[in-house]
RODO-2510 file (C-alpha; in nm, 4 decimals, decimal comma):
residues 109
     n   res          X          Y          Z
     1     e    -2,6043    -4,4106    -3,8254
     2     v    -2,4807    -4,4086    -3,4737
     3     n    -2,7311    -4,2862    -3,2238
     4     g    -2,5639    -4,1073    -2,9599
     5     r    -2,8481    -4,1610    -2,7240
     6     l    -2,7599    -4,5086    -2,5758
     7     p    -3,0187    -4,7031    -2,3916
     8     m    -3,0421    -4,7160    -2,0203
     9     g    -2,8797    -5,0622    -2,0112
    10     h    -2,5685    -4,9404    -2,1723
    11     s    -2,4056    -4,9007    -1,8416
    12     v    -2,4473    -5,2981    -1,8325
    13     s    -2,1678    -5,3270    -2,1053
    14     l    -1,9225    -5,1257    -1,8859
    15     l    -1,9110    -5,4095    -1,6227
    16     s    -1,7710    -5,6150    -1,8972
    17     d    -1,5358    -5,3539    -2,0245
    18     i    -1,6961    -5,3109    -2,3461
    19     n    -1,7147    -4,9403    -2,4891
    20     l    -2,0608    -4,9829    -2,6688
    21     p    -2,0367    -4,6431    -2,8489
    22     y    -1,7183    -4,7268    -2,9981
    23     v    -1,8417    -5,0748    -3,1038
    24     a    -2,1431    -4,9082    -3,2571
    25     y    -1,9064    -4,6575    -3,4490
    26     q    -1,6860    -4,9351    -3,5706
    27     d    -1,9869    -5,1371    -3,6884
    28     a    -2,1157    -4,8086    -3,8739
    29     l    -1,7889    -4,7798    -4,0457
    30     g    -1,7907    -5,1574    -4,1644
    31     a    -1,4676    -5,2247    -3,9556
    32     k    -1,4029    -5,5347    -3,8053
    33     v    -1,5377    -5,5138    -3,4445
    34     d    -1,3079    -5,7206    -3,1920
    35     i    -1,4751    -5,7387    -2,8552
    36     q    -1,2362    -5,8452    -2,5958
    37     q    -1,4822    -5,8683    -2,2943
    38     r    -1,4421    -6,0296    -1,9563
    39     a    -1,7108    -6,1652    -1,7367
    40     p    -1,8562    -5,9178    -1,4947
    41     g    -1,8025    -6,1653    -1,2105
    42     d    -1,9805    -6,0536    -0,8908
    43     r    -2,0496    -5,7089    -1,0154
    44     k    -2,4100    -5,6355    -1,0601
    45     w    -2,6145    -5,3695    -1,2529
    46     i    -2,9772    -5,2739    -1,1177
    47     a    -3,2608    -5,0506    -1,2155
    48     l    -3,3296    -4,9554    -0,8327
    49     e    -3,6975    -4,8710    -0,8660
    50     k    -3,7682    -5,1917    -1,0452
    51     d    -3,5515    -5,3891    -0,8171
    52     f    -3,7102    -5,2382    -0,5155
    53     y    -4,0698    -5,3391    -0,6312
    54     s    -3,9438    -5,6809    -0,7322
    55     y    -3,7982    -5,7207    -0,3564
    56     r    -4,1340    -5,6034    -0,2262
    57     k    -4,3071    -5,8657    -0,4315
    58     y    -4,0677    -6,1515    -0,3182
    59     r    -4,0927    -6,0307     0,0369
    60     n    -4,4636    -6,0437     0,0273
    61     v    -4,4871    -6,4112    -0,0644
    62     g    -4,2088    -6,4733     0,1898
    63     e    -3,9327    -6,5519    -0,0697
    64     l    -3,6848    -6,2854     0,0345
    65     s    -3,6372    -6,1073     0,3527
    66     t    -3,5342    -5,7244     0,3803
    67     m    -3,1988    -5,8354     0,5164
    68     q    -3,1251    -6,0870     0,2206
    69     w    -3,2124    -5,8034    -0,0229
    70     l    -3,0176    -5,5380     0,1478
    71     l    -2,7077    -5,7979     0,1358
    72     s    -2,7568    -5,8469    -0,2202
    73     l    -2,7095    -5,4936    -0,2790
    74     r    -2,3349    -5,5106    -0,1754
    75     k    -2,2302    -5,6378    -0,5057
    76     v    -2,4159    -5,3449    -0,7022
    77     r    -2,1450    -5,1465    -0,8921
    78     v    -2,3820    -4,9832    -1,1333
    79     c    -2,7298    -4,8304    -1,0799
    80     a    -2,9339    -4,7043    -1,3772
    81     e    -3,0671    -4,3996    -1,1896
    82     f    -2,7317    -4,3085    -1,0089
    83     g    -2,4304    -4,1216    -1,1412
    84     l    -2,1772    -3,9261    -0,9249
    85     d    -2,1677    -3,6604    -1,2131
    86     d    -2,5685    -3,6055    -1,1864
    87     w    -2,7543    -3,6870    -0,8884
    88     r    -3,0793    -3,5574    -1,0085
    89     p    -3,2193    -3,8879    -1,1493
    90     f    -3,1490    -4,0557    -0,8342
    91     l    -3,3007    -3,7855    -0,6296
    92     f    -3,6117    -3,7628    -0,8466
    93     l    -3,6489    -4,1282    -0,8274
    94     l    -3,6254    -4,1140    -0,4227
    95     m    -3,8867    -3,8333    -0,4300
    96     r    -4,1272    -4,0250    -0,6741
    97     m    -4,0773    -4,3280    -0,4388
    98     l    -4,1421    -4,1201    -0,1227
    99     r    -4,4547    -3,9888    -0,2656
   100     r    -4,6081    -4,3033    -0,3618
   101     a    -4,5339    -4,4523    -0,0290
   102     t    -4,6871    -4,1580     0,1621
   103     k    -4,9849    -4,1553    -0,0855
   104     r    -5,0232    -4,5357    -0,0039
   105     f    -4,9859    -4,4869     0,3696
   106     f    -5,2493    -4,2155     0,4010
   107     s    -5,4905    -4,4060     0,1547
   108     e    -5,4801    -4,7002     0,4090
   109     q    -5,5886    -4,4792     0,7046
***
């Protein structure tokens, strides 16, 4: 059985030019799966929300500056929450993060 609902991390395989649904299909058929992958090189995949909160923790202990984090985002090629064909998950994430920041700001007043 091939599950058509691939996990969020599926896009990581795209950085290495691996067609994960095709590999799963071939495997389900019992066919030989020949994977010719290439190393992702300097291309990165992130889950933006998790990366942002990790950045904040590293910043708070002085291990990462805001500029270092922003510069690290230059190599990001795939973001789990962002897709040109559907902006809704990304906008939902931004709204949720803004709500949390606003709530935290007003609770500290």
